[in-house]
Backbone as XML, in Angstrom:
<?xml version="1.0"?>
<chain id="A" units="angstrom">
  <residue number="1" name="MET">
    <atom name="N" x="46.051" y="-48.363" z="-99.771"/>
    <atom name="CA" x="45.760" y="-48.770" z="-101.129"/>
    <atom name="C" x="46.805" y="-49.790" z="-101.600"/>
  </residue>
  <residue number="2" name="VAL">
    <atom name="N" x="46.329" y="-50.753" z="-102.392"/>
    <atom name="CA" x="47.233" y="-51.740" z="-102.991"/>
    <atom name="C" x="47.006" y="-51.720" z="-104.500"/>
  </residue>
  <residue number="3" name="LYS">
    <atom name="N" x="48.027" y="-52.175" z="-105.215"/>
    <atom name="CA" x="47.948" y="-52.292" z="-106.664"/>
    <atom name="C" x="47.794" y="-53.748" z="-107.067"/>
  </residue>
  <residue number="4" name="ILE">
    <atom name="N" x="46.971" y="-53.966" z="-108.096"/>
    <atom name="CA" x="46.676" y="-55.319" z="-108.569"/>
    <atom name="C" x="46.803" y="-55.329" z="-110.084"/>
  </residue>
  <residue number="5" name="ILE">
    <atom name="N" x="47.502" y="-56.340" z="-110.593"/>
    <atom name="CA" x="47.507" y="-56.583" z="-112.024"/>
    <atom name="C" x="46.281" y="-57.446" z="-112.336"/>
  </residue>
  <residue number="6" name="GLU">
    <atom name="N" x="45.433" y="-56.937" z="-113.209"/>
    <atom name="CA" x="44.201" y="-57.631" z="-113.554"/>
    <atom name="C" x="44.254" y="-57.981" z="-115.053"/>
  </residue>
  <residue number="7" name="THR">
    <atom name="N" x="44.063" y="-59.235" z="-115.389"/>
    <atom name="CA" x="44.061" y="-59.689" z="-116.762"/>
    <atom name="C" x="42.739" y="-60.386" z="-117.065"/>
  </residue>
  <residue number="8" name="ASN">
    <atom name="N" x="42.159" y="-60.035" z="-118.207"/>
    <atom name="CA" x="40.930" y="-60.663" z="-118.669"/>
    <atom name="C" x="41.176" y="-61.319" z="-120.020"/>
  </residue>
  <residue number="9" name="LEU">
    <atom name="N" x="40.837" y="-62.589" z="-120.116"/>
    <atom name="CA" x="40.978" y="-63.363" z="-121.355"/>
    <atom name="C" x="39.592" y="-63.665" z="-121.868"/>
  </residue>
  <residue number="10" name="LEU">
    <atom name="N" x="39.243" y="-63.172" z="-123.054"/>
    <atom name="CA" x="37.951" y="-63.445" z="-123.668"/>
    <atom name="C" x="38.058" y="-64.787" z="-124.366"/>
  </residue>
  <residue number="11" name="ILE">
    <atom name="N" x="37.169" y="-65.717" z="-124.015"/>
    <atom name="CA" x="37.256" y="-67.095" z="-124.522"/>
    <atom name="C" x="35.990" y="-67.412" z="-125.339"/>
  </residue>
  <residue number="12" name="GLN">
    <atom name="N" x="36.242" y="-67.936" z="-126.537"/>
    <atom name="CA" x="35.137" y="-68.335" z="-127.415"/>
    <atom name="C" x="35.477" y="-69.682" z="-128.021"/>
  </residue>
  <residue number="13" name="ASN">
    <atom name="N" x="34.582" y="-70.640" z="-127.900"/>
    <atom name="CA" x="34.819" y="-71.991" z="-128.376"/>
    <atom name="C" x="36.117" y="-72.586" z="-127.843"/>
  </residue>
  <residue number="14" name="GLY">
    <atom name="N" x="36.413" y="-72.304" z="-126.568"/>
    <atom name="CA" x="37.610" y="-72.846" z="-125.939"/>
    <atom name="C" x="38.909" y="-72.185" z="-126.317"/>
  </residue>
  <residue number="15" name="GLU">
    <atom name="N" x="38.871" y="-71.123" z="-127.144"/>
    <atom name="CA" x="40.062" y="-70.429" z="-127.605"/>
    <atom name="C" x="40.087" y="-69.006" z="-127.043"/>
  </residue>
  <residue number="16" name="ILE">
    <atom name="N" x="41.250" y="-68.521" z="-126.686"/>
    <atom name="CA" x="41.426" y="-67.112" z="-126.276"/>
    <atom name="C" x="41.381" y="-66.276" z="-127.544"/>
  </residue>
  <residue number="17" name="ILE">
    <atom name="N" x="40.406" y="-65.362" z="-127.633"/>
    <atom name="CA" x="40.298" y="-64.535" z="-128.814"/>
    <atom name="C" x="40.711" y="-63.084" z="-128.564"/>
  </residue>
  <residue number="18" name="ASP">
    <atom name="N" x="40.820" y="-62.695" z="-127.313"/>
    <atom name="CA" x="41.267" y="-61.342" z="-126.991"/>
    <atom name="C" x="41.750" y="-61.356" z="-125.524"/>
  </residue>
  <residue number="19" name="HIS">
    <atom name="N" x="42.541" y="-60.376" z="-125.179"/>
    <atom name="CA" x="43.003" y="-60.268" z="-123.791"/>
    <atom name="C" x="43.297" y="-58.785" z="-123.495"/>
  </residue>
  <residue number="20" name="GLN">
    <atom name="N" x="43.250" y="-58.480" z="-122.197"/>
    <atom name="CA" x="43.548" y="-57.124" z="-121.734"/>
    <atom name="C" x="44.102" y="-57.226" z="-120.341"/>
  </residue>
  <residue number="21" name="SER">
    <atom name="N" x="45.132" y="-56.470" z="-120.064"/>
    <atom name="CA" x="45.691" y="-56.382" z="-118.700"/>
    <atom name="C" x="45.770" y="-54.914" z="-118.285"/>
  </residue>
  <residue number="22" name="ARG">
    <atom name="N" x="45.654" y="-54.684" z="-117.018"/>
    <atom name="CA" x="45.784" y="-53.320" z="-116.483"/>
    <atom name="C" x="46.181" y="-53.414" z="-115.017"/>
  </residue>
  <residue number="23" name="VAL">
    <atom name="N" x="46.662" y="-52.311" z="-114.486"/>
    <atom name="CA" x="46.994" y="-52.212" z="-113.061"/>
    <atom name="C" x="45.960" y="-51.303" z="-112.426"/>
  </residue>
  <residue number="24" name="ILE">
    <atom name="N" x="45.281" y="-51.772" z="-111.384"/>
    <atom name="CA" x="44.294" y="-50.972" z="-110.683"/>
    <atom name="C" x="44.689" y="-50.809" z="-109.220"/>
  </residue>
  <residue number="25" name="GLU">
    <atom name="N" x="44.099" y="-49.834" z="-108.577"/>
    <atom name="CA" x="44.272" y="-49.630" z="-107.139"/>
    <atom name="C" x="42.961" y="-49.875" z="-106.425"/>
  </residue>
  <residue number="26" name="VAL">
    <atom name="N" x="43.054" y="-50.600" z="-105.313"/>
    <atom name="CA" x="41.883" y="-50.837" z="-104.439"/>
    <atom name="C" x="42.332" y="-50.652" z="-103.009"/>
  </residue>
  <residue number="27" name="GLU">
    <atom name="N" x="41.376" y="-50.539" z="-102.117"/>
    <atom name="CA" x="41.712" y="-50.349" z="-100.709"/>
    <atom name="C" x="42.564" y="-51.488" z="-100.137"/>
  </residue>
  <residue number="28" name="SER">
    <atom name="N" x="42.170" y="-52.743" z="-100.462"/>
    <atom name="CA" x="42.900" y="-53.898" z="-99.967"/>
    <atom name="C" x="42.616" y="-55.094" z="-100.858"/>
  </residue>
  <residue number="29" name="TRP">
    <atom name="N" x="43.447" y="-56.106" z="-100.770"/>
    <atom name="CA" x="43.252" y="-57.365" z="-101.500"/>
    <atom name="C" x="41.928" y="-57.994" z="-101.098"/>
  </residue>
  <residue number="30" name="GLU">
    <atom name="N" x="41.586" y="-57.938" z="-99.801"/>
    <atom name="CA" x="40.337" y="-58.483" z="-99.315"/>
    <atom name="C" x="39.126" y="-57.766" z="-99.936"/>
  </residue>
  <residue number="31" name="ASP">
    <atom name="N" x="39.220" y="-56.430" z="-100.078"/>
    <atom name="CA" x="38.137" y="-55.699" z="-100.733"/>
    <atom name="C" x="37.956" y="-56.153" z="-102.184"/>
  </residue>
  <residue number="32" name="PHE">
    <atom name="N" x="39.055" y="-56.347" z="-102.884"/>
    <atom name="CA" x="39.012" y="-56.814" z="-104.259"/>
    <atom name="C" x="38.306" y="-58.189" z="-104.340"/>
  </residue>
  <residue number="33" name="ILE">
    <atom name="N" x="38.712" y="-59.106" z="-103.497"/>
    <atom name="CA" x="38.096" y="-60.444" z="-103.473"/>
    <atom name="C" x="36.599" y="-60.326" z="-103.173"/>
  </residue>
  <residue number="34" name="ASN">
    <atom name="N" x="36.228" y="-59.513" z="-102.207"/>
    <atom name="CA" x="34.820" y="-59.349" z="-101.843"/>
    <atom name="C" x="33.996" y="-58.731" z="-102.963"/>
  </residue>
  <residue number="35" name="GLU">
    <atom name="N" x="34.589" y="-57.833" z="-103.737"/>
    <atom name="CA" x="33.882" y="-57.269" z="-104.900"/>
    <atom name="C" x="33.512" y="-58.375" z="-105.884"/>
  </residue>
  <residue number="36" name="ILE">
    <atom name="N" x="34.429" y="-59.306" z="-106.077"/>
    <atom name="CA" x="34.164" y="-60.417" z="-106.978"/>
    <atom name="C" x="33.164" y="-61.383" z="-106.376"/>
  </residue>
  <residue number="37" name="LYS">
    <atom name="N" x="33.367" y="-61.781" z="-105.141"/>
    <atom name="CA" x="32.425" y="-62.700" z="-104.465"/>
    <atom name="C" x="30.998" y="-62.168" z="-104.491"/>
  </residue>
  <residue number="38" name="ASN">
    <atom name="N" x="30.846" y="-60.852" z="-104.300"/>
    <atom name="CA" x="29.516" y="-60.241" z="-104.220"/>
    <atom name="C" x="29.049" y="-59.667" z="-105.563"/>
  </residue>
  <residue number="39" name="SER">
    <atom name="N" x="29.786" y="-59.948" z="-106.639"/>
    <atom name="CA" x="29.463" y="-59.468" z="-107.992"/>
    <atom name="C" x="29.179" y="-57.977" z="-108.038"/>
  </residue>
  <residue number="40" name="LYS">
    <atom name="N" x="29.994" y="-57.196" z="-107.358"/>
    <atom name="CA" x="29.826" y="-55.734" z="-107.352"/>
    <atom name="C" x="30.371" y="-55.136" z="-108.635"/>
  </residue>
  <residue number="41" name="THR">
    <atom name="N" x="29.600" y="-54.271" z="-109.261"/>
    <atom name="CA" x="30.000" y="-53.593" z="-110.466"/>
    <atom name="C" x="30.522" y="-52.191" z="-110.074"/>
  </residue>
  <residue number="42" name="ILE">
    <atom name="N" x="31.842" y="-52.090" z="-109.986"/>
    <atom name="CA" x="32.488" y="-50.824" z="-109.594"/>
    <atom name="C" x="33.456" y="-50.427" z="-110.711"/>
  </residue>
  <residue number="43" name="ILE">
    <atom name="N" x="33.290" y="-49.220" z="-111.226"/>
    <atom name="CA" x="34.174" y="-48.729" z="-112.271"/>
    <atom name="C" x="35.531" y="-48.363" z="-111.663"/>
  </residue>
  <residue number="44" name="ARG">
    <atom name="N" x="36.590" y="-48.849" z="-112.278"/>
    <atom name="CA" x="37.957" y="-48.550" z="-111.824"/>
    <atom name="C" x="38.775" y="-48.135" z="-113.033"/>
  </residue>
  <residue number="45" name="ASN">
    <atom name="N" x="39.608" y="-47.140" z="-112.859"/>
    <atom name="CA" x="40.545" y="-46.691" z="-113.885"/>
    <atom name="C" x="41.872" y="-47.383" z="-113.687"/>
  </residue>
  <residue number="46" name="SER">
    <atom name="N" x="42.613" y="-47.552" z="-114.777"/>
    <atom name="CA" x="43.933" y="-48.134" z="-114.702"/>
    <atom name="C" x="44.912" y="-47.097" z="-114.126"/>
  </residue>
  <residue number="47" name="CYS">
    <atom name="N" x="45.878" y="-47.563" z="-113.360"/>
    <atom name="CA" x="46.926" y="-46.678" z="-112.842"/>
    <atom name="C" x="47.931" y="-46.313" z="-113.933"/>
  </residue>
  <residue number="48" name="LEU">
    <atom name="N" x="48.026" y="-47.161" z="-114.954"/>
    <atom name="CA" x="48.952" y="-46.972" z="-116.067"/>
    <atom name="C" x="48.146" y="-46.969" z="-117.375"/>
  </residue>
  <residue number="49" name="GLY">
    <atom name="N" x="48.317" y="-45.977" z="-118.166"/>
    <atom name="CA" x="47.592" y="-45.951" z="-119.432"/>
    <atom name="C" x="46.138" y="-45.574" z="-119.268"/>
  </residue>
  <residue number="50" name="ASN">
    <atom name="N" x="45.351" y="-45.972" z="-120.262"/>
    <atom name="CA" x="43.939" y="-45.582" z="-120.293"/>
    <atom name="C" x="43.078" y="-46.823" z="-120.485"/>
  </residue>
  <residue number="51" name="SER">
    <atom name="N" x="42.767" y="-47.529" z="-119.410"/>
    <atom name="CA" x="41.931" y="-48.716" z="-119.490"/>
    <atom name="C" x="40.871" y="-48.700" z="-118.386"/>
  </residue>
  <residue number="52" name="PRO">
    <atom name="N" x="39.880" y="-47.818" z="-118.546"/>
    <atom name="CA" x="38.813" y="-47.829" z="-117.527"/>
    <atom name="C" x="37.909" y="-49.027" z="-117.722"/>
  </residue>
  <residue number="53" name="GLY">
    <atom name="N" x="37.243" y="-49.429" z="-116.686"/>
    <atom name="CA" x="36.311" y="-50.556" z="-116.764"/>
    <atom name="C" x="35.915" y="-51.045" z="-115.390"/>
  </residue>
  <residue number="54" name="CYS">
    <atom name="N" x="35.048" y="-52.010" z="-115.372"/>
    <atom name="CA" x="34.595" y="-52.561" z="-114.100"/>
    <atom name="C" x="35.201" y="-53.933" z="-113.886"/>
  </residue>
  <residue number="55" name="ILE">
    <atom name="N" x="35.357" y="-54.297" z="-112.641"/>
    <atom name="CA" x="35.919" y="-55.618" z="-112.307"/>
    <atom name="C" x="34.942" y="-56.714" z="-112.678"/>
  </residue>
  <residue number="56" name="ILE">
    <atom name="N" x="33.666" y="-56.513" z="-112.361"/>
    <atom name="CA" x="32.617" y="-57.472" z="-112.722"/>
    <atom name="C" x="31.513" y="-56.724" z="-113.459"/>
  </residue>
  <residue number="57" name="PRO">
    <atom name="N" x="31.251" y="-57.082" z="-114.717"/>
    <atom name="CA" x="30.144" y="-56.442" z="-115.443"/>
    <atom name="C" x="28.784" y="-56.750" z="-114.808"/>
  </residue>
  <residue number="58" name="LYS">
    <atom name="N" x="27.825" y="-55.871" z="-114.986"/>
    <atom name="CA" x="26.477" y="-56.097" z="-114.435"/>
    <atom name="C" x="25.888" y="-57.380" z="-114.998"/>
  </residue>
  <residue number="59" name="GLN">
    <atom name="N" x="25.075" y="-58.038" z="-114.205"/>
    <atom name="CA" x="24.338" y="-59.250" z="-114.561"/>
    <atom name="C" x="25.279" y="-60.415" z="-114.953"/>
  </residue>
  <residue number="60" name="SER">
    <atom name="N" x="26.474" y="-60.438" z="-114.362"/>
    <atom name="CA" x="27.413" y="-61.523" z="-114.661"/>
    <atom name="C" x="27.311" y="-62.624" z="-113.613"/>
  </residue>
  <residue number="61" name="ARG">
    <atom name="N" x="27.743" y="-63.795" z="-114.027"/>
    <atom name="CA" x="27.788" y="-64.974" z="-113.154"/>
    <atom name="C" x="29.256" y="-65.351" z="-112.956"/>
  </residue>
  <residue number="62" name="ILE">
    <atom name="N" x="29.638" y="-65.584" z="-111.700"/>
    <atom name="CA" x="31.025" y="-65.952" z="-111.361"/>
    <atom name="C" x="31.073" y="-67.456" z="-111.062"/>
  </residue>
  <residue number="63" name="GLU">
    <atom name="N" x="32.044" y="-68.121" z="-111.665"/>
    <atom name="CA" x="32.257" y="-69.547" z="-111.394"/>
    <atom name="C" x="33.742" y="-69.817" z="-111.195"/>
  </residue>
  <residue number="64" name="ASN">
    <atom name="N" x="34.037" y="-70.932" z="-110.550"/>
    <atom name="CA" x="35.423" y="-71.398" z="-110.373"/>
    <atom name="C" x="36.355" y="-70.363" z="-109.716"/>
  </residue>
  <residue number="65" name="LEU">
    <atom name="N" x="35.832" y="-69.670" z="-108.706"/>
    <atom name="CA" x="36.634" y="-68.677" z="-108.005"/>
    <atom name="C" x="37.674" y="-69.367" z="-107.118"/>
  </residue>
  <residue number="66" name="ILE">
    <atom name="N" x="38.932" y="-69.059" z="-107.377"/>
    <atom name="CA" x="40.028" y="-69.614" z="-106.606"/>
    <atom name="C" x="40.972" y="-68.442" z="-106.267"/>
  </residue>
  <residue number="67" name="TYR">
    <atom name="N" x="41.381" y="-68.353" z="-105.002"/>
    <atom name="CA" x="42.286" y="-67.262" z="-104.632"/>
    <atom name="C" x="43.092" y="-67.659" z="-103.397"/>
  </residue>
  <residue number="68" name="ASP">
    <atom name="N" x="44.217" y="-66.945" z="-103.252"/>
    <atom name="CA" x="45.035" y="-67.065" z="-102.040"/>
    <atom name="C" x="45.467" y="-65.674" z="-101.627"/>
  </residue>
  <residue number="69" name="ASP">
    <atom name="N" x="46.598" y="-65.524" z="-100.986"/>
    <atom name="CA" x="47.031" y="-64.222" z="-100.484"/>
    <atom name="C" x="47.492" y="-63.246" z="-101.558"/>
  </residue>
  <residue number="70" name="ILE">
    <atom name="N" x="47.801" y="-63.762" z="-102.773"/>
    <atom name="CA" x="48.314" y="-62.867" z="-103.807"/>
    <atom name="C" x="47.749" y="-63.148" z="-105.203"/>
  </residue>
  <residue number="71" name="ARG">
    <atom name="N" x="47.077" y="-64.267" z="-105.423"/>
    <atom name="CA" x="46.553" y="-64.611" z="-106.722"/>
    <atom name="C" x="45.055" y="-64.899" z="-106.698"/>
  </residue>
  <residue number="72" name="LEU">
    <atom name="N" x="44.410" y="-64.638" z="-107.828"/>
    <atom name="CA" x="42.996" y="-64.934" z="-107.957"/>
    <atom name="C" x="42.723" y="-65.338" z="-109.412"/>
  </residue>
  <residue number="73" name="SER">
    <atom name="N" x="41.809" y="-66.297" z="-109.582"/>
    <atom name="CA" x="41.328" y="-66.632" z="-110.909"/>
    <atom name="C" x="39.848" y="-66.994" z="-110.778"/>
  </residue>
  <residue number="74" name="CYS">
    <atom name="N" x="39.105" y="-66.720" z="-111.816"/>
    <atom name="CA" x="37.691" y="-67.098" z="-111.881"/>
    <atom name="C" x="37.220" y="-67.001" z="-113.333"/>
  </residue>
  <residue number="75" name="ASP">
    <atom name="N" x="36.061" y="-67.598" z="-113.575"/>
    <atom name="CA" x="35.389" y="-67.511" z="-114.875"/>
    <atom name="C" x="34.212" y="-66.573" z="-114.682"/>
  </residue>
  <residue number="76" name="ILE">
    <atom name="N" x="34.034" y="-65.630" z="-115.618"/>
    <atom name="CA" x="32.935" y="-64.705" z="-115.565"/>
    <atom name="C" x="32.103" y="-64.894" z="-116.841"/>
  </residue>
  <residue number="77" name="TYR">
    <atom name="N" x="30.821" y="-65.099" z="-116.668"/>
    <atom name="CA" x="29.907" y="-65.238" z="-117.803"/>
    <atom name="C" x="28.987" y="-64.026" z="-117.803"/>
  </residue>
  <residue number="78" name="ASN">
    <atom name="N" x="28.999" y="-63.265" z="-118.915"/>
    <atom name="CA" x="28.127" y="-62.105" z="-118.961"/>
    <atom name="C" x="26.680" y="-62.534" z="-119.229"/>
  </residue>
  <residue number="79" name="TYR">
    <atom name="N" x="25.784" y="-61.557" z="-119.356"/>
    <atom name="CA" x="24.357" y="-61.872" z="-119.486"/>
    <atom name="C" x="24.052" y="-62.664" z="-120.765"/>
  </residue>
  <residue number="80" name="GLU">
    <atom name="N" x="24.970" y="-62.646" z="-121.743"/>
    <atom name="CA" x="24.801" y="-63.407" z="-122.988"/>
    <atom name="C" x="25.474" y="-64.778" z="-122.929"/>
  </residue>
  <residue number="81" name="GLY">
    <atom name="N" x="26.162" y="-65.049" z="-121.793"/>
    <atom name="CA" x="26.853" y="-66.327" z="-121.634"/>
    <atom name="C" x="28.273" y="-66.328" z="-122.158"/>
  </residue>
  <residue number="82" name="VAL">
    <atom name="N" x="28.807" y="-65.177" z="-122.581"/>
    <atom name="CA" x="30.165" y="-65.078" z="-123.070"/>
    <atom name="C" x="31.136" y="-65.208" z="-121.892"/>
  </residue>
  <residue number="83" name="LYS">
    <atom name="N" x="32.138" y="-66.054" z="-122.050"/>
    <atom name="CA" x="33.068" y="-66.349" z="-120.961"/>
    <atom name="C" x="34.330" y="-65.490" z="-121.020"/>
  </residue>
  <residue number="84" name="THR">
    <atom name="N" x="34.691" y="-64.972" z="-119.848"/>
    <atom name="CA" x="35.952" y="-64.288" z="-119.665"/>
    <atom name="C" x="36.656" y="-64.934" z="-118.464"/>
  </residue>
  <residue number="85" name="LYS">
    <atom name="N" x="37.914" y="-65.275" z="-118.664"/>
    <atom name="CA" x="38.742" y="-65.787" z="-117.566"/>
    <atom name="C" x="39.458" y="-64.598" z="-116.949"/>
  </residue>
  <residue number="86" name="LYS">
    <atom name="N" x="39.222" y="-64.367" z="-115.657"/>
    <atom name="CA" x="39.883" y="-63.251" z="-114.947"/>
    <atom name="C" x="41.024" y="-63.818" z="-114.118"/>
  </residue>
  <residue number="87" name="LEU">
    <atom name="N" x="42.180" y="-63.172" z="-114.261"/>
    <atom name="CA" x="43.367" y="-63.491" z="-113.465"/>
    <atom name="C" x="43.784" y="-62.208" z="-112.760"/>
  </residue>
  <residue number="88" name="ALA">
    <atom name="N" x="44.179" y="-62.287" z="-111.517"/>
    <atom name="CA" x="44.634" y="-61.105" z="-110.784"/>
    <atom name="C" x="45.824" y="-61.494" z="-109.922"/>
  </residue>
  <residue number="89" name="TYR">
    <atom name="N" x="46.696" y="-60.510" z="-109.736"/>
    <atom name="CA" x="47.915" y="-60.711" z="-108.954"/>
    <atom name="C" x="48.167" y="-59.458" z="-108.131"/>
  </residue>
  <residue number="90" name="LEU">
    <atom name="N" x="48.324" y="-59.628" z="-106.849"/>
    <atom name="CA" x="48.601" y="-58.524" z="-105.928"/>
    <atom name="C" x="50.077" y="-58.137" z="-106.059"/>
  </residue>
  <residue number="91" name="ILE">
    <atom name="N" x="50.330" y="-56.858" z="-106.330"/>
    <atom name="CA" x="51.690" y="-56.357" z="-106.415"/>
    <atom name="C" x="52.143" y="-55.989" z="-105.023"/>
  </residue>
  <residue number="92" name="LYS">
    <atom name="N" x="53.174" y="-56.641" z="-104.553"/>
    <atom name="CA" x="53.670" y="-56.378" z="-103.194"/>
    <atom name="C" x="54.928" y="-55.536" z="-103.251"/>
  </residue>
</chain>
């Protein structure tokens, strides 16, 4: 298992109107990336505090996916077209 810092920025009219960060555990960094690539809706709890949620909401569209060995960013548009910028960082 690896830990990942996941941050979501809710964007409206080009402005960040809300944000949330949490630390989650997944089997591997590659599994995390594949969940996003395949738009899998998997509920994950935060390792710290109380922030349950899914990495990708149902019926979402992923755009601008960029990642390397420790960082990931993408834009997620929900079924209503609301944009969230997702940032993730692998804790080593």
